[in-house]
C-alpha positions in Angstrom: 0.0 0.0 0.0 1.6 3.3 -1.1 1.2 6.4 0.9 -0.1 9.7 -0.5 2.1 12.4 1.0 1.5 16.1 0.6 3.6 18.0 -1.9 6.3 20.3 -0.7 4.8 23.5 0.7 6.5 27.0 0.5 9.7 26.9 2.6 9.8 29.3 5.5 12.5 31.9 5.7 12.4 33.0 9.3 13.7 36.3 10.6 13.8 37.7 7.1 14.8 41.4 7.5 14.6 42.0 3.7 10.8 42.0 3.9 10.3 44.3 6.9 8.9 47.1 4.8 7.4 44.9 2.0 3.9 43.9 3.2 3.2 42.0 0.0 5.7 39.4 1.3 4.1 39.1 4.7 2.6 35.7 4.0 2.7 34.0 7.5 4.9 36.7 8.9 3.7 39.2 11.6 0.5 37.3 12.3 -0.8 37.4 15.8 -4.2 36.3 17.3 -5.4 35.0 14.0 -9.1 34.6 13.4 -10.2 32.5 10.3 -13.2 32.8 8.0 -14.1 30.7 5.0 -15.9 32.5 2.2 -16.8 31.9 -1.5 -13.7 33.9 -2.3 -11.3 31.8 -0.2 -10.1 31.6 3.3 -9.3 34.8 5.2 -7.2 35.5 8.3 -7.8 38.6 10.3 -5.1 39.3 13.0 -3.8 41.7 15.5 -1.8 44.7 14.3 1.8 43.7 14.8 4.9 44.1 12.8 8.6 43.5 13.3 11.2 46.2 12.8 8.9 49.1 11.9 6.2 51.5 13.1 2.8 50.0 13.8 0.0 50.6 11.3 -3.2 50.0 13.2 -6.1 48.7 11.3 -6.4 44.8 11.4 -4.2 42.7 9.1 -5.9 40.7 6.4 -4.6 37.7 4.5 -6.2 35.3 2.0 -5.6 31.8 0.8 -7.3 29.2 -1.5 -5.8 26.2 0.2 -4.8 27.1 3.8 -1.2 26.7 2.7 -0.3 29.6 0.4 -1.1 32.9 1.9 -1.2 36.3 0.3 -1.3 39.8 1.9 -4.6 41.7 1.3 -4.0 44.8 3.4 -5.4 46.5 6.4 -9.1 46.3 7.1 -9.4 49.7 8.7 -7.7 53.0 8.1 -7.0 53.3 11.8 -8.6 53.0 15.2 -12.3 53.9 15.3 -13.0 57.1 17.2 -15.3 55.4 19.7 -12.6 52.9 20.6 -9.9 55.5 21.1 -12.2 57.7 23.3 -13.0 54.8 25.6 -9.7 52.8 25.8 -6.9 55.0 24.5 -5.8 52.0 22.4 -2.9 52.6 20.0 -3.7 49.4 18.1 -6.5 46.8 17.7 -6.4 43.2 18.9 -7.8 39.8 18.2 -10.5 40.4 15.6 -13.2 37.9 14.7 -15.2 38.1 11.5 -18.5 36.2 10.9 -21.0 36.3 8.1 -24.7 37.0 9.0 -27.1 37.0 6.1 -25.4 39.0 3.3 -23.2 41.0 5.7 -19.8 40.5 7.2 -19.4 41.5 10.8 -16.0 42.3 12.4 -15.7 42.2 16.1 -12.5 43.9 17.3 -10.7 44.5 20.6 -9.5 47.9 21.8 -7.5 48.2 25.0 -4.0 48.8 26.4 -1.8 46.1 28.0 -2.7 45.2 31.5 -5.8 47.4 31.6 -9.5 46.4 31.9 -10.7 49.7 30.4 -11.4 47.9 27.2 -14.0 47.7 24.5 -15.2 45.2 21.9 -16.5 47.1 18.8 -18.4 46.1 15.7 -17.8 46.9 12.0 -19.9 45.8 9.1 -19.3 45.2 5.4 -20.7 43.7 2.2 -17.4 42.1 1.5 -14.8 40.1 3.6 -12.2 42.7 2.3 -14.3 45.8 3.3 -14.8 48.7 3.3 -16.1 48.5 6.8 -18.8 50.7 8.5 -18.6 51.5 12.2 -21.6 50.0 14.1 -20.4 51.1 17.6 -19.7 49.4 20.9 -20.8 45.8 21.7 -19.5 45.6 25.3 -17.1 47.6 27.3 -15.4 47.3 30.7 -13.5 49.4 33.2 -11.6 48.9 36.4 -13.7 47.1 38.9 -16.0 45.4 36.5 -14.3 42.0 36.7 -14.4 40.9 33.0 -12.1 42.4 30.4 -13.8 43.2 27.1 -11.4 41.8 24.5 -10.8 38.7 22.5 -14.3 38.2 21.0 -15.6 35.1 19.1 -19.1 34.9 17.7 -20.7 31.5 17.4 -24.2 30.0 16.9 -25.6 27.2 19.0 -27.5 24.2 17.6 -30.8 26.1 18.1 -29.6 29.0 15.9 -29.1 31.4 18.9 -26.0 33.6 18.4 -23.5 34.1 21.2 -20.3 36.0 21.8 -17.6 34.5 24.0 -14.9 36.9 25.2 -12.4 37.8 27.9 -8.8 37.9 28.9 -7.2 37.2 32.3 -8.7 39.2 35.2 -12.3 38.2 35.5 -12.1 35.2 33.2 -14.1 34.1 30.1 -17.7 35.1 29.7 -20.4 34.5 27.1 -23.3 36.8 26.0 -26.3 36.1 23.8 -26.5 38.3 20.7 -29.3 39.7 18.6 -28.6 38.5 15.0 -30.3 41.6 13.6 -28.0 44.1 15.4 -25.0 41.9 16.3 -25.2 43.2 19.9 -26.1 41.7 23.3 -29.7 41.0 24.1 -29.1 41.3 27.9 -27.5 43.8 30.2 -24.3 42.9 32.0 -21.4 40.7 31.1 -23.0 37.3 30.7 -22.2 33.9 32.0 -18.8 32.9 33.4 -17.3 29.9 31.5 -13.7 29.8 32.7 -11.4 31.5 35.1 -8.0 30.9 36.8 -7.0 31.5 40.3 -4.7 34.5 39.8 -5.2 37.5 37.5 -1.6 37.8 36.3 0.3 37.3 33.1 1.6 34.0 34.4 -1.9 32.9 35.3 -3.7 34.2 32.2 -6.6 32.7 30.5 -7.7 34.3 27.2 -8.4 34.0 23.5 -11.6 31.9 23.9 -13.1 30.1 20.9 -16.0 27.7 20.8 -16.9 25.0 18.2 -19.5 22.4 18.1 -18.9 18.8 16.9 -22.1 17.2 15.6 -20.8 13.6 15.9 -20.0 13.9 19.7 -22.8 16.5 20.3 -20.5 18.6 22.4 -19.4 22.2 22.5 -15.6 22.7 22.8 -14.1 25.7 24.4 -10.5 26.5 23.4 -8.5 29.0 25.5 -4.9 30.1 25.9 -3.0 29.9 29.2 0.0 31.9 30.6 2.3 34.5 29.2 2.0 35.2 25.4 5.8 35.9 25.2 7.0 32.9 27.1 4.9 29.9 27.8 1.6 30.4 26.0 -0.3 27.1 25.4 -3.7 26.0 24.2 -6.2 24.2 26.4 -9.6 22.7 25.7 -12.7 21.6 27.6 -16.2 20.6 26.5 -19.8 20.9 27.5 -23.3 19.7 26.6 -24.5 23.3 26.4 -22.9 26.3 25.0 -23.1 28.1 28.3 -21.3 25.3 30.1 -20.2 23.9 32.5 -17.0 23.1 30.5 -15.0 20.1 31.8 -11.7 18.6 30.8 -10.9 14.9 30.4 -10.5 14.5 34.2 -13.9 16.1 34.9 -12.3 19.4 36.2 -14.6 22.4 35.6 -12.8 25.4 34.1 -14.4 27.7 36.7 -12.8 25.7 39.6 -10.2 28.0 41.2 -9.8 25.9 44.3 -8.4 22.8 42.6 -4.7 22.2 42.9 -2.5 22.1 41.0 -4.2 24.7 38.7 -2.0 23.9 35.7 -3.7 20.5 35.4 -7.1 22.0 34.5 -7.9 21.8 30.8 -6.5 19.4 28.2 -3.3 20.9 26.9 -3.2 20.3 23.1 -0.6 22.8 21.8 2.5 24.1 23.6 6.1 25.2 22.9 8.2 22.5 21.3 11.4 21.5 19.4 11.9 18.4 17.3 15.5 17.1 17.0 18.3 19.5 16.8 16.5 22.0 14.6 14.8 25.2 15.7 11.5 24.9 17.4 8.7 27.2 18.4 7.7 29.0 21.6 4.5 30.4 23.0 2.0 29.1 20.5 -1.5 30.2 21.2 -4.5 32.5 20.8 -6.3 30.2 18.4 -9.3 30.0 16.2 -10.8 26.8 14.8 -12.2 26.1 11.3 -14.7 23.3 10.7 -14.3 22.9 6.9 -17.1 20.5 5.9 -16.3 18.2 8.8 -12.5 18.5 8.7 -11.2 20.6 11.6 -8.2 22.9 11.7 -6.6 24.9 14.5 -5.2 28.3 13.6 -2.8 30.0 15.9 0.4 32.1 16.1 3.8 31.0 17.4 7.0 32.8 18.0 10.4 31.9 16.6 12.8 30.2 19.1 15.7 32.5 18.2 13.8 35.7 18.4 10.4 35.8 20.1 9.5 39.2 18.6 8.8 37.4 15.3 5.4 35.9 15.2 4.1 33.5 12.5 0.8 32.0 11.4 0.4 28.3 12.0 -2.4 26.0 10.8 -2.6 22.4 12.0 -5.0 19.6 11.4 -7.2 18.5 14.3 -7.9 14.8 14.7 -10.4 13.3 17.2 -10.0 10.5 19.7 -12.6 7.7 19.8 -14.2 9.3 23.0 -14.4 12.7 21.4 -11.4 14.8 22.3 -9.5 17.0 19.9 -5.8 16.3 19.3 -3.6 18.4 17.2 -1.0 17.5 14.5 2.6 18.2 15.6 3.3 19.5 12.1 1.7 22.4 10.3 -0.8 21.7 7.6 0.6 21.1 4.1 -2.4 19.4 2.4 -2.2 16.0 4.2 -5.0 13.5 3.9 -6.1 10.9 6.4 -5.6 7.4 5.0 -5.0 3.8 6.0 -1.5 2.6 6.8 0.2 -0.7 7.4 2.3 -1.8 10.4 5.5 -2.2 8.3 5.3 1.4 7.3 5.7 2.5 10.9 8.8 0.7 11.9 11.9 2.8 12.4 13.2 5.8 14.3 10.8 8.4 15.7 10.9 11.5 17.8 8.1 12.0 20.4 7.0 14.9 22.6 4.8 14.6 25.7 2.9 17.8 26.2 3.3 17.9 30.0 0.7 20.4 31.3 3.1 21.4 34.2 5.9 22.3 31.7 4.9 25.1 29.4 8.2 26.4 28.3 9.6 24.7 25.2 9.7 20.9 25.4 12.3 19.0 23.4 11.6 15.7 21.6 12.9 12.3 22.8 13.8 9.2 20.7 11.4 6.4 20.1 12.1 3.2 18.2 9.4 0.9 16.8 10.6 -2.5 15.8 9.1 -5.1 13.4 8.5 -7.6 16.1 6.1 -5.1 17.9 8.6 -4.0 20.5 9.5 -0.4 21.2 12.3 1.4 23.0 11.8 4.8 24.7 14.2 6.5 27.1 15.9 3.3 28.0 12.6 1.5 28.6 11.1 -1.3 26.5 7.5 -1.8 25.6 5.1 -2.8 22.8 3.2 -1.2 19.9 0.4 -2.4 17.8 -2.2 -1.0 15.3 -5.7 -0.8 16.7 -6.9 -0.1 13.2 -5.5 1.2 10.0 -5.3 4.8 11.3 -4.7 4.2 15.1 -1.6 3.1 17.0 -1.4 1.9 20.5 1.9 2.5 22.4 2.7 0.8 25.7 5.8 1.1 27.9 6.8 1.7 31.5 8.2 5.0 32.7 11.5 5.2 34.5 9.6 4.9 37.8 7.9 1.7 36.6 4.5 3.3 36.0 2.8 1.9 33.0 2.3 4.3 30.1 -0.4 3.7 27.4 -1.1 6.0 24.5 -3.8 5.8 21.8 -2.7 8.0 18.9 -3.9 8.8 15.4 -1.6 8.4 12.4 -1.3 10.9 9.5 1.1 11.1 6.5 2.4 14.6 6.7 5.1 17.1 5.8 8.2 17.5 8.0 8.7 21.2 8.2 11.9 20.8 10.2 13.6 18.5 7.8 11.8 19.5 4.6 10.6 16.0 3.6 7.7 13.7 3.9 7.0 11.8 7.1 4.4 10.1 9.2 3.2 11.7 12.4 1.0 10.7 15.3 -1.0 12.7 17.7 -3.2 11.4 20.6 -3.5 11.1 24.3 -2.0 9.0 27.1 -4.1 7.1 29.5 -3.5 9.9 31.9 -5.1 12.4 29.5 -1.9 14.1 28.3 -1.4 14.9 24.7 1.5 13.1 22.9 3.1 13.8 19.6 5.4 11.8 17.3 7.2 12.1 14.1 9.0 9.4 12.1 12.5 10.4 11.1 13.8 7.1 9.6 12.0 4.1 8.2 12.9 0.8 6.7 10.1 1.0 4.1 9.5 4.6 3.1 
């Protein structure tokens, strides 16, 4: 059985100072807090105003793609900061936009604030086109010191009954959700809405922000994605799920995301993306602030990540989401290059691998470790022996003992992919351990491929 691998995608040129003033070449460069939208004209990314090595041009960055791989610069959505946002927040740029289509109109929800302040506002713009021009529709929700919530990081989503909601918030008072009037795009109730998630300390190191909700019809669950910790150091993406859009949202261990008394706090929420490095090559730090695309039943996570050598450079990453048998999302360790899920044979998996365990207590960069899969079904990992077998043509079971003798079992999904670090085809796996930790793997040498 031959494997259909993706073709070679555009090669990254990181830290490219020759394009600092050439926006037409900002393909995945200078992307931060990306929100994704699928339209008849292609896929669009709307992102926070950032740039490396130059003066900020506030106005929301816009990019477009036909395949989620090749991205082109469109421009700035807005000519500057809306007057109402400046008057309330004194913002010098705009953050974390989310664009949705309602009827024949496109609605952009944007954030206006200053770092560390709760005097913030989520505003609304409207257009006939995903590329604008945009008309100011005023304030959606605003906060000030003492309010609790922080009115930034909006995401608008419909529930299964057709009711529209806006989930929002960043550290301080946690994540809230408000019902919206689809005619106006604004809340139908007074106040700040229902609390969905919060952490026990309102600091950068204890942050929770960037909420995004998606519904999976097969599992009949709503999934709340959030980002934890410092966006410059140890950002990481967590997820929990609920039967109702207003919660309660629980992780794989049954912890509720509003529980601030549970210890240790870092164990709450399934960690699915974090800083990492495969092999000796350069890795990524502080990946986070995601959106999620359900593209006709295929799910993708869209987030930014910072280069290991210079964290001031942020880049757009898109990764495929796979799903465990019991309905949890797990994320590809490699960025999307057009890979397709397909059946594999055991002989195609033997060889040398690199694996990363996404320890929820370690959110700085995690380096990969060697893993060997042998033809006789045995494996070696960190001096320990174990066994592997295919549960089905797309699922692998790994079993070994840790250095303390504790049994380790992982169920992982297989996917022919592109190796962005080594610029070649490979097979990856992503899944969860029996303890509920995400685990990644990448084949680096095979006897058959």
